[in-house]
C-alpha positions in Angstrom: 0.0 0.0 0.0 1.5 3.3 -1.1 1.3 6.6 0.9 1.1 9.9 -0.8 2.2 13.1 0.6 -0.6 15.5 1.1 0.8 18.5 2.9 3.9 19.7 4.6 4.3 22.8 6.7 5.6 24.3 9.9 2.1 25.1 11.3 1.2 22.5 13.8 -2.2 23.9 14.3 -3.0 23.6 10.6 -1.6 20.1 10.6 -4.0 19.3 13.4 -6.9 20.7 11.4 -6.0 18.6 8.5 -5.8 15.6 10.8 -9.3 16.3 12.4 -10.9 16.9 9.0 -9.4 13.6 7.7 -10.6 11.7 10.7 -14.1 13.1 10.4 -14.1 12.0 6.7 -12.8 8.5 7.7 -9.6 9.0 5.7 -6.7 7.4 7.4 -3.6 9.5 7.6 0.0 9.4 9.0 1.9 12.4 10.3 5.6 12.2 9.8 8.1 14.4 11.6 5.4 15.4 14.1 7.6 15.7 17.1 10.9 16.4 15.2 10.4 20.2 14.9 12.7 22.0 17.2 14.6 18.9 18.3 16.7 18.9 15.1 17.5 22.6 15.3 20.8 23.3 13.8 21.3 19.7 12.7 19.1 19.8 9.6 17.4 22.6 7.6 14.2 23.5 9.2 12.1 22.6 6.1 13.4 19.0 6.4 12.0 18.7 9.9 8.5 20.2 9.1 5.6 17.7 9.8 4.2 15.9 6.7 0.7 14.6 6.3 0.4 11.4 4.3 -2.8 9.4 3.1 -3.1 6.0 1.7 -4.0 5.3 -1.9 -5.2 7.6 -4.8 -8.8 7.6 -3.9 -8.2 8.9 -0.3 -5.6 11.2 -1.7 -8.1 13.0 -4.0 -10.7 13.4 -1.3 -8.1 14.4 1.3 -6.7 17.0 -1.0 -10.1 18.5 -1.6 -10.7 18.8 2.2 -7.3 20.3 2.8 -7.9 22.9 0.1 -11.2 23.8 1.6 -9.4 24.3 4.9 -6.8 26.5 3.4 -9.5 28.6 1.7 -11.4 29.0 5.1 -8.3 30.2 6.8 -7.6 32.8 4.2 -11.2 34.1 3.6 -13.3 33.4 6.6 -11.1 34.6 9.4 -10.9 37.8 11.1 -7.8 39.9 11.9 -6.6 39.3 15.4 -4.3 41.0 17.9 -1.6 38.9 19.4 -2.3 38.5 23.2 1.5 38.4 23.9 3.0 41.3 21.9 -0.1 43.2 20.6 0.9 42.7 17.0 -2.1 42.9 14.4 -2.3 39.9 12.3 -4.3 39.0 9.3 -6.7 36.0 9.5 -4.5 33.7 7.5 -1.9 33.8 10.3 -2.6 31.1 12.9 0.5 32.0 14.9 2.1 35.4 15.7 4.9 36.0 13.2 6.5 38.5 15.7 6.6 36.4 18.8 5.3 32.9 17.8 2.4 33.2 20.2 -0.7 31.2 19.4 -4.2 32.7 20.4 -5.9 30.7 23.1 -9.0 30.0 20.9 -7.0 28.3 18.1 
């Protein structure tokens, strides 16, 4: 059984959103490098340590890709700007983590 890479990125919150959406759709997935971020600092380029979401077979992949693209569209269009609770930076809705201090809003 082959695994197909669906998504890779540094945003653990978005990775969890993908995982939850796939679980709700009964699409099995596997997250690689889930706990590697930060532990490999300085040893490998950060992109190499980003979490990766894999799904099984082509049928699951196409359905999973559609779900993920819907999540990405929601993040970009349906959110509202927010103020970081840690440093008071104003952030656009597509940002799930403060770019200035890396804080994550409590409701995320």
